[in-house]
C-alpha positions as CSV (number, residue, x, y, z in Angstrom):
1,V,26.5,9.0,249.7
2,I,29.1,6.4,248.7
3,G,26.5,3.9,247.6
4,L,26.9,1.1,250.1
5,E,23.3,1.6,251.2
6,P,20.3,2.1,248.9
7,L,18.8,5.6,248.8
8,T,15.5,5.8,250.7
9,D,14.6,9.4,250.1
10,G,15.8,12.6,248.3
11,R,18.7,12.7,245.8
12,I,22.5,12.7,245.9
13,M,23.8,15.1,243.3
14,W,27.4,15.7,242.2
15,D,28.2,18.5,239.9
16,G,24.6,18.3,238.5
17,E,24.7,14.5,238.1
18,D,22.2,12.3,240.0
19,L,24.2,9.4,241.5
20,A,21.2,7.2,242.5
21,N,21.9,4.7,239.7
22,V,25.7,5.1,239.6
23,K,27.6,2.0,241.0
24,V,29.9,2.4,243.9
25,H,33.2,2.0,242.0
26,K,32.1,4.5,239.4
27,R,31.3,7.3,241.8
28,K,35.1,7.9,242.3
29,F,34.7,8.5,246.0
30,G,37.1,7.4,248.7
31,L,36.2,6.0,252.1
32,V,38.2,6.0,255.4
33,F,36.7,3.7,258.0
34,Q,36.7,4.2,261.7
35,D,39.3,1.6,262.3
36,G,41.3,1.8,259.1
37,Q,40.4,-1.6,257.7
38,L,43.9,-2.3,256.4
39,F,44.6,-5.7,254.8
40,P,46.7,-7.4,257.5
41,T,48.6,-9.8,255.1
42,M,49.7,-7.0,252.7
43,T,52.6,-4.6,253.2
44,I,51.9,-0.9,253.8
45,A,53.0,-0.2,250.2
46,K,50.6,-2.8,248.8
47,N,47.8,-1.5,251.0
48,V,48.3,2.0,249.6
49,A,48.6,0.7,246.0
50,Y,45.4,-1.3,246.3
51,G,43.3,1.1,244.2
52,L,46.0,1.8,241.6
53,N,45.4,-1.1,239.2
54,A,45.4,1.3,236.2
55,F,48.9,2.4,237.0
56,D,52.0,0.7,235.6
57,K,54.6,-0.7,238.1
58,L,56.9,2.4,238.1
59,A,54.0,4.9,238.4
60,K,52.4,2.8,241.1
61,R,55.6,2.8,243.2
62,R,56.1,6.5,242.8
63,R,52.5,7.2,243.8
64,V,52.8,5.1,246.9
65,E,56.0,6.8,247.9
66,E,54.4,10.2,247.3
67,L,51.4,9.4,249.5
68,L,53.4,7.9,252.3
69,D,55.5,11.0,252.3
70,L,52.4,13.1,252.3
71,V,51.0,11.4,255.4
72,G,54.4,11.5,257.2
73,L,55.3,7.8,256.9
74,P,58.2,7.8,254.3
75,G,60.1,4.5,254.3
76,Y,57.2,2.5,255.9
77,G,56.3,0.7,252.6
78,D,57.8,-2.7,253.6
79,R,56.1,-2.9,257.0
80,K,53.0,-4.8,257.9
81,P,49.9,-3.2,259.5
82,N,50.6,-5.0,262.8
83,E,53.9,-3.1,263.1
84,L,52.1,0.2,263.2
85,S,50.5,2.3,266.0
86,G,46.8,3.2,265.7
87,G,47.6,6.7,264.5
88,Q,50.0,5.4,261.9
89,A,47.5,2.8,260.7
90,Q,44.9,5.6,260.1
91,R,47.5,7.6,258.2
92,V,48.0,4.6,255.9
93,A,44.2,4.2,255.5
94,L,44.1,7.9,254.5
95,A,47.0,7.4,252.0
96,R,45.2,4.4,250.5
97,S,42.0,6.4,250.0
98,L,43.8,9.3,248.5
99,A,46.0,7.3,246.1
100,P,43.5,7.1,243.2
101,S,42.8,10.8,243.5
102,P,39.1,10.5,244.4
103,R,36.9,13.5,243.6
104,M,35.6,13.2,247.2
105,L,36.7,11.5,250.4
106,L,34.3,10.3,253.1
107,L,35.7,9.8,256.6
108,D,33.7,7.9,259.2
109,E,34.9,9.1,262.6
110,P,38.5,8.2,261.6
111,L,40.1,9.4,264.8
112,S,37.6,8.2,267.4
113,A,39.6,5.2,268.5
114,L,42.7,7.2,269.3
115,D,43.7,9.0,272.5
116,T,42.9,12.6,272.9
117,G,46.4,14.1,272.3
118,L,47.0,12.0,269.2
119,R,43.5,12.8,267.9
120,R,44.2,16.5,268.1
121,R,47.5,16.2,266.3
122,L,46.1,14.0,263.5
123,A,43.1,16.4,263.1
124,D,45.6,19.1,262.2
125,E,47.4,16.8,259.9
126,L,44.1,15.8,258.2
127,R,43.3,19.4,257.6
128,R,46.7,20.0,256.1
129,I,46.5,16.9,253.8
130,L,43.0,17.6,252.6
131,T,43.9,21.2,251.8
132,Q,47.2,20.3,250.2
133,T,45.6,17.7,247.9
134,H,42.5,20.0,247.2
135,T,40.3,17.1,248.2
136,T,36.6,17.7,249.0
137,A,35.6,15.7,252.1
138,I,32.6,14.8,254.2
139,Y,33.9,14.2,257.7
140,V,31.6,12.6,260.4
141,T,32.6,13.1,264.0
142,H,31.0,13.6,267.4
143,D,33.9,15.8,268.6
144,Q,33.1,19.4,267.9
145,E,36.8,20.5,268.3
146,E,37.9,17.9,265.8
147,A,35.2,19.1,263.4
148,F,36.2,22.8,263.8
149,T,39.8,21.9,263.2
150,V,39.2,20.0,260.0
151,A,36.2,21.6,258.3
152,D,35.5,24.7,256.3
153,S,31.8,24.2,257.0
154,V,30.2,22.3,259.8
155,A,26.7,20.8,259.9
156,V,25.1,19.8,263.2
157,M,22.7,17.0,262.7
158,D,20.1,15.3,264.9
159,E,18.0,12.3,263.8
160,G,18.9,12.8,260.2
161,K,18.0,16.5,260.1
162,V,20.5,19.3,259.7
163,L,19.9,21.8,262.6
164,Q,22.5,24.3,261.4
165,R,25.3,24.5,258.8
166,A,27.8,27.3,259.0
167,E,31.5,28.2,259.1
168,P,33.0,27.0,262.4
169,D,33.4,30.5,263.9
170,V,29.8,31.5,263.0
171,L,28.4,28.2,264.4
172,W,30.4,28.7,267.6
173,S,29.4,32.3,268.2
174,R,25.8,32.2,266.8
175,P,24.2,28.8,267.2
176,A,20.7,28.7,265.6
177,S,19.1,27.2,268.7
178,K,19.7,26.0,272.3
179,Q,19.9,22.5,271.0
180,V,22.8,23.4,268.7
181,A,24.4,25.4,271.5
182,G,24.1,22.4,273.9
183,F,25.8,20.1,271.4
184,L,28.7,22.6,271.2
185,G,29.0,22.6,275.0
186,F,27.0,25.6,276.0
187,H,24.7,24.3,278.7
188,T,24.2,27.5,280.8
189,F,22.1,30.4,279.3
190,V,22.1,33.8,280.9
191,D,20.2,37.0,280.2
192,A,21.4,40.6,279.5
193,P,21.5,41.7,283.2
194,T,23.6,38.7,284.2
195,V,26.1,39.1,281.4
196,Q,26.5,42.7,282.3
197,A,27.0,41.8,285.9
198,L,29.7,39.3,284.8
199,G,31.6,42.0,282.9
200,W,30.9,40.9,279.3
201,S,31.7,43.7,276.8
202,G,29.1,42.5,274.2
203,T,25.4,43.2,273.8
204,L,22.4,41.0,273.7
205,D,19.4,41.8,271.5
206,D,15.9,41.2,272.7
207,G,14.9,37.5,272.3
208,Y,18.5,36.3,272.8
209,V,20.5,34.8,275.7
210,L,24.2,34.0,276.0
211,G,25.3,30.4,276.2
212,I,28.2,29.9,278.6
213,G,30.6,27.0,277.9
214,A,33.8,25.6,279.3
215,R,36.0,28.5,278.2
216,S,33.5,31.4,278.5
217,L,34.6,32.4,282.0
218,G,38.0,33.3,283.2
219,L,39.6,34.1,286.5
220,D,40.1,37.9,286.9
221,D,41.3,39.8,289.9
222,H,38.9,42.6,289.0
223,G,36.0,40.4,288.1
224,V,32.8,39.7,290.0
225,V,32.9,37.6,293.1
226,V,31.2,34.2,292.8
227,P,31.1,31.2,295.2
228,V,32.9,28.0,294.4
229,V,30.6,25.0,294.7
230,D,32.9,22.2,293.4
231,Q,36.2,21.6,291.7
232,S,37.8,18.7,289.8
233,M,41.1,18.0,288.0
234,T,41.9,17.3,284.4
235,V,45.3,16.5,282.9
236,D,46.6,20.1,282.9
237,H,44.3,22.2,284.9
238,F,41.5,22.4,287.5
239,V,37.9,23.0,286.7
240,L,35.9,25.1,289.2
241,T,32.1,24.9,289.3
242,V,30.9,28.3,290.4
243,Q,27.4,29.8,291.1
244,L,26.5,32.8,288.9
245,P,24.6,35.9,290.1
246,D,21.3,34.5,288.8
247,G,21.8,31.2,290.7
248,Q,22.9,29.0,287.7
249,R,26.1,27.1,287.7
250,A,29.0,27.3,285.2
251,T,32.7,26.2,285.1
252,V,35.9,28.1,284.9
253,E,39.5,26.8,284.5
254,A,42.1,27.3,287.1
255,P,45.9,26.6,286.9
256,Q,45.9,25.2,290.5
257,R,43.6,23.9,293.2
258,I,41.6,26.8,294.8
259,T,41.3,26.8,298.6
260,D,39.1,29.8,298.9
261,E,35.3,29.5,299.0
262,Q,35.0,32.4,296.4
263,V,36.8,33.5,293.3
264,R,36.6,36.5,291.0
265,V,35.6,35.8,287.4
266,R,34.9,37.7,284.2
267,L,32.8,36.6,281.3
268,R,35.0,36.7,278.2
269,S,33.0,35.0,275.5
270,G,29.8,33.1,274.8
271,A,27.3,31.9,272.2
272,I,24.6,34.4,271.3
273,T,21.5,32.1,271.1
274,P,17.8,32.5,270.4
275,A,15.9,32.4,273.8
Protein backbone atom coordinates (compact mmCIF):
# COMPACT_ATOMS: atom_id res chain seq x y z
CA VAL A 1 0.00 0.00 0.00
CA ILE A 2 2.76 2.46 0.87
CA GLY A 3 4.72 1.57 -2.27
CA LEU A 4 7.84 -0.07 -0.86
CA GLU A 5 7.03 -3.30 -2.72
CA PRO A 6 5.85 -3.53 -6.35
CA LEU A 7 2.19 -4.36 -6.92
CA THR A 8 1.79 -7.97 -8.11
CA ASP A 9 -1.99 -8.08 -8.56
CA GLY A 10 -5.12 -5.96 -8.17
CA ARG A 11 -5.20 -2.21 -7.65
CA ILE A 12 -4.62 0.24 -4.81
CA MET A 13 -7.14 3.07 -5.00
CA TRP A 14 -7.31 6.23 -2.93
CA ASP A 15 -10.32 8.50 -3.38
CA GLY A 16 -10.73 7.24 -6.96
CA GLU A 17 -7.02 7.57 -7.81
CA ASP A 18 -4.97 4.53 -8.87
CA LEU A 19 -1.71 4.65 -6.89
CA ALA A 20 0.18 2.01 -8.88
CA ASN A 21 2.47 4.54 -10.56
CA VAL A 22 2.56 7.10 -7.74
CA LYS A 23 5.97 7.30 -6.02
CA VAL A 24 6.25 6.54 -2.33
CA HIS A 25 6.90 10.12 -1.18
CA LYS A 26 3.98 11.43 -3.24
CA ARG A 27 1.39 9.07 -1.76
CA LYS A 28 1.37 11.15 1.44
CA PHE A 29 1.12 8.07 3.65
CA GLY A 30 2.91 7.66 6.98
CA LEU A 31 4.48 4.45 8.28
CA VAL A 32 5.18 3.28 11.84
CA PHE A 33 7.52 0.28 11.97
CA GLN A 34 7.41 -2.56 14.47
CA ASP A 35 10.47 -1.26 16.33
CA GLY A 36 10.10 2.50 15.80
CA GLN A 37 13.22 2.95 13.64
CA LEU A 38 14.21 6.24 15.30
CA PHE A 39 17.43 7.93 14.21
CA PRO A 40 19.79 7.25 17.16
CA THR A 41 22.06 10.30 16.64
CA MET A 42 19.19 12.79 16.47
CA THR A 43 17.31 14.31 19.37
CA ILE A 44 13.65 13.45 19.81
CA ALA A 45 12.69 16.86 18.44
CA LYS A 46 14.75 16.31 15.29
CA ASN A 47 13.30 12.83 14.86
CA VAL A 48 9.76 14.22 14.97
CA ALA A 49 10.69 17.11 12.66
CA TYR A 50 12.31 14.83 10.06
CA GLY A 51 9.43 15.09 7.58
CA LEU A 52 8.78 18.80 8.08
CA ASN A 53 11.23 20.28 5.57
CA ALA A 54 8.50 22.47 4.09
CA PHE A 55 7.98 24.21 7.45
CA ASP A 56 9.95 27.28 8.56
CA LYS A 57 11.94 27.08 11.80
CA LEU A 58 9.24 28.52 14.08
CA ALA A 59 6.42 26.48 12.54
CA LYS A 60 8.55 23.34 12.76
CA ARG A 61 9.26 23.89 16.45
CA ARG A 62 5.59 24.51 17.20
CA ARG A 63 4.54 21.40 15.28
CA VAL A 64 7.07 19.25 17.14
CA GLU A 65 5.87 20.58 20.50
CA GLU A 66 2.25 19.95 19.46
CA LEU A 67 2.95 16.34 18.49
CA LEU A 68 5.01 15.53 21.59
CA ASP A 69 2.21 16.89 23.72
CA LEU A 70 -0.30 14.82 21.75
CA VAL A 71 1.58 11.57 22.41
CA GLY A 72 2.12 12.40 26.08
CA LEU A 73 5.83 13.32 25.90
CA PRO A 74 5.98 17.11 26.42
CA GLY A 75 9.48 18.35 27.20
CA TYR A 76 11.22 15.30 25.72
CA GLY A 77 12.54 17.14 22.65
CA ASP A 78 16.17 17.39 23.78
CA ARG A 79 16.53 13.72 24.72
CA LYS A 80 18.05 11.00 22.56
CA PRO A 81 16.30 7.74 21.60
CA ASN A 82 18.56 5.68 23.90
CA GLU A 83 17.13 7.62 26.88
CA LEU A 84 13.60 6.38 26.18
CA SER A 85 11.71 3.24 27.14
CA GLY A 86 10.26 1.04 24.43
CA GLY A 87 6.81 2.53 24.87
CA GLN A 88 8.13 6.09 24.73
CA ALA A 89 10.13 5.31 21.59
CA GLN A 90 6.98 4.05 19.85
CA ARG A 91 5.16 7.23 20.86
CA VAL A 92 7.93 9.28 19.25
CA ALA A 93 7.73 7.13 16.10
CA LEU A 94 3.99 7.80 16.00
CA ALA A 95 4.55 11.54 16.48
CA ARG A 96 7.11 11.57 13.65
CA SER A 97 4.70 9.82 11.31
CA LEU A 98 1.83 12.16 12.20
CA ALA A 99 3.90 15.36 11.98
CA PRO A 100 3.42 15.95 8.20
CA SER A 101 -0.35 15.29 8.56
CA PRO A 102 -0.43 12.17 6.34
CA ARG A 103 -3.71 11.34 4.66
CA MET A 104 -3.27 7.77 5.90
CA LEU A 105 -1.07 6.08 8.49
CA LEU A 106 0.16 2.48 8.19
CA LEU A 107 1.20 0.72 11.40
CA ASP A 108 3.08 -2.59 11.26
CA GLU A 109 2.55 -4.36 14.60
CA PRO A 110 3.72 -1.22 16.45
CA LEU A 111 3.19 -2.63 19.95
CA SER A 112 4.31 -6.25 19.50
CA ALA A 113 7.71 -5.76 21.18
CA LEU A 114 6.17 -4.31 24.37
CA ASP A 115 4.97 -6.12 27.49
CA THR A 116 1.28 -6.97 27.78
CA GLY A 117 0.26 -4.25 30.25
CA LEU A 118 2.01 -1.48 28.34
CA ARG A 119 0.63 -2.80 25.05
CA ARG A 120 -2.93 -2.51 26.37
CA ARG A 121 -2.39 1.06 27.61
CA LEU A 122 -0.75 2.22 24.39
CA ALA A 123 -3.49 0.64 22.29
CA ASP A 124 -5.97 2.89 24.10
CA GLU A 125 -3.67 5.86 23.50
CA LEU A 126 -3.32 5.01 19.81
CA ARG A 127 -7.08 4.93 19.44
CA ARG A 128 -7.36 8.32 21.12
CA ILE A 129 -4.62 9.89 19.01
CA LEU A 130 -5.89 8.56 15.68
CA THR A 131 -9.42 9.69 16.52
CA GLN A 132 -8.30 13.10 17.78
CA THR A 133 -6.25 13.76 14.64
CA HIS A 134 -8.93 12.32 12.32
CA THR A 135 -6.29 10.05 10.77
CA THR A 136 -7.27 7.10 8.59
CA ALA A 137 -5.10 4.12 9.51
CA ILE A 138 -4.38 0.53 8.50
CA TYR A 139 -3.17 -1.31 11.58
CA VAL A 140 -1.61 -4.79 11.33
CA THR A 141 -1.61 -6.95 14.46
CA HIS A 142 -1.90 -10.59 15.54
CA ASP A 143 -3.48 -9.53 18.85
CA GLN A 144 -7.27 -9.49 18.48
CA GLU A 145 -7.83 -7.48 21.68
CA GLU A 146 -5.44 -4.83 20.38
CA ALA A 147 -7.26 -4.78 17.04
CA PHE A 148 -10.64 -4.41 18.71
CA THR A 149 -9.34 -1.58 20.90
CA VAL A 150 -7.92 0.48 18.04
CA ALA A 151 -10.13 -0.24 15.03
CA ASP A 152 -13.53 0.83 13.76
CA SER A 153 -13.45 -2.09 11.32
CA VAL A 154 -11.47 -5.33 11.63
CA ALA A 155 -10.47 -7.68 8.81
CA VAL A 156 -9.31 -11.22 9.58
CA MET A 157 -6.88 -12.40 6.92
CA ASP A 158 -5.30 -15.75 6.10
CA GLU A 159 -2.73 -16.28 3.36
CA GLY A 160 -3.57 -12.95 1.74
CA LYS A 161 -7.33 -13.48 1.70
CA VAL A 162 -9.85 -11.54 3.77
CA LEU A 163 -11.98 -14.11 5.60
CA GLN A 164 -14.26 -11.51 7.18
CA ARG A 165 -14.39 -7.76 7.67
CA ALA A 166 -16.80 -6.22 10.16
CA GLU A 167 -17.16 -3.92 13.14
CA PRO A 168 -15.43 -5.43 16.20
CA ASP A 169 -18.63 -6.35 18.08
CA VAL A 170 -20.14 -7.99 14.98
CA LEU A 171 -16.95 -9.92 14.27
CA TRP A 172 -16.79 -11.10 17.88
CA SER A 173 -20.40 -12.22 18.18
CA ARG A 174 -21.00 -13.42 14.60
CA PRO A 175 -17.81 -14.81 13.03
CA ALA A 176 -18.31 -15.89 9.43
CA SER A 177 -16.68 -19.31 9.92
CA LYS A 178 -15.06 -21.59 12.47
CA GLN A 179 -11.70 -20.48 11.09
CA VAL A 180 -12.45 -16.86 11.99
CA ALA A 181 -13.90 -17.90 15.35
CA GLY A 182 -10.79 -19.95 16.09
CA PHE A 183 -8.54 -16.98 15.40
CA LEU A 184 -10.59 -14.95 17.88
CA GLY A 185 -10.09 -17.59 20.56
CA PHE A 186 -13.28 -19.63 20.23
CA HIS A 187 -12.00 -23.21 20.03
CA THR A 188 -14.92 -25.18 21.50
CA PHE A 189 -18.20 -25.34 19.56
CA VAL A 190 -21.41 -26.59 21.13
CA ASP A 191 -24.90 -27.28 19.80
CA ALA A 192 -28.31 -25.99 20.94
CA PRO A 193 -29.01 -28.72 23.58
CA THR A 194 -25.63 -28.10 25.19
CA VAL A 195 -26.00 -24.32 25.34
CA GLN A 196 -29.44 -24.74 26.90
CA ALA A 197 -28.02 -27.15 29.46
CA LEU A 198 -25.36 -24.55 30.31
CA GLY A 199 -28.02 -21.90 30.95
CA TRP A 200 -27.42 -19.66 27.93
CA SER A 201 -30.30 -17.22 27.38
CA GLY A 202 -29.84 -16.89 23.61
CA THR A 203 -31.05 -19.06 20.76
CA LEU A 204 -29.26 -20.92 17.97
CA ASP A 205 -30.79 -21.20 14.51
CA ASP A 206 -30.45 -24.41 12.51
CA GLY A 207 -27.04 -24.76 10.95
CA TYR A 208 -25.25 -22.78 13.68
CA VAL A 209 -23.17 -23.65 16.74
CA LEU A 210 -21.93 -21.50 19.58
CA GLY A 211 -18.22 -20.88 19.93
CA ILE A 212 -17.01 -20.83 23.53
CA GLY A 213 -13.97 -18.71 24.39
CA ALA A 214 -11.95 -17.74 27.45
CA ARG A 215 -14.67 -15.47 28.87
CA SER A 216 -17.79 -17.31 27.71
CA LEU A 217 -18.27 -19.30 30.91
CA GLY A 218 -18.54 -17.89 34.42
CA LEU A 219 -18.69 -19.44 37.87
CA ASP A 220 -22.28 -19.37 39.14
CA ASP A 221 -23.74 -20.84 42.34
CA HIS A 222 -26.91 -21.70 40.44
CA GLY A 223 -25.20 -23.01 37.31
CA VAL A 224 -24.72 -26.50 35.97
CA VAL A 225 -22.24 -28.80 37.72
CA VAL A 226 -19.18 -29.71 35.61
CA PRO A 227 -15.98 -31.57 36.55
CA VAL A 228 -12.67 -29.72 36.82
CA VAL A 229 -9.97 -31.52 34.81
CA ASP A 230 -7.11 -29.03 35.18
CA GLN A 231 -6.23 -25.54 36.38
CA SER A 232 -3.44 -23.06 35.86
CA MET A 233 -2.53 -19.60 37.11
CA THR A 234 -2.15 -16.28 35.28
CA VAL A 235 -1.02 -12.93 36.67
CA ASP A 236 -4.36 -12.08 38.30
CA HIS A 237 -6.59 -15.17 38.23
CA PHE A 238 -6.77 -18.94 37.88
CA VAL A 239 -7.96 -20.71 34.73
CA LEU A 240 -9.99 -23.86 35.20
CA THR A 241 -10.36 -26.40 32.44
CA VAL A 242 -13.76 -28.05 32.77
CA GLN A 243 -15.59 -30.82 30.95
CA LEU A 244 -18.89 -29.75 29.37
CA PRO A 245 -22.06 -31.91 29.29
CA ASP A 246 -21.25 -33.02 25.73
CA GLY A 247 -17.74 -34.17 26.73
CA GLN A 248 -15.82 -31.25 25.23
CA ARG A 249 -13.52 -29.07 27.29
CA ALA A 250 -13.58 -25.32 27.90
CA THR A 251 -12.04 -22.84 30.34
CA VAL A 252 -13.48 -20.61 33.03
CA GLU A 253 -11.74 -17.96 35.15
CA ALA A 254 -11.65 -18.22 38.94
CA PRO A 255 -10.46 -15.65 41.50
CA GLN A 256 -8.61 -18.29 43.54
CA ARG A 257 -7.40 -21.88 43.33
CA ILE A 258 -10.25 -24.41 43.36
CA THR A 259 -9.85 -27.49 45.56
CA ASP A 260 -13.16 -29.12 44.64
CA GLU A 261 -13.36 -31.66 41.84
CA GLN A 262 -16.49 -29.97 40.45
CA VAL A 263 -17.73 -26.39 40.00
CA ARG A 264 -20.99 -24.77 38.89
CA VAL A 265 -20.81 -22.68 35.71
CA ARG A 266 -23.17 -20.73 33.50
CA LEU A 267 -22.73 -19.88 29.83
CA ARG A 268 -22.80 -16.09 29.56
CA SER A 269 -21.78 -15.41 26.00
CA GLY A 270 -20.39 -16.95 22.85
CA ALA A 271 -19.85 -16.58 19.13
CA ILE A 272 -22.75 -17.68 16.91
CA THR A 273 -20.92 -19.51 14.14
CA PRO A 274 -21.96 -21.43 11.01
CA ALA A 275 -21.65 -25.17 11.70
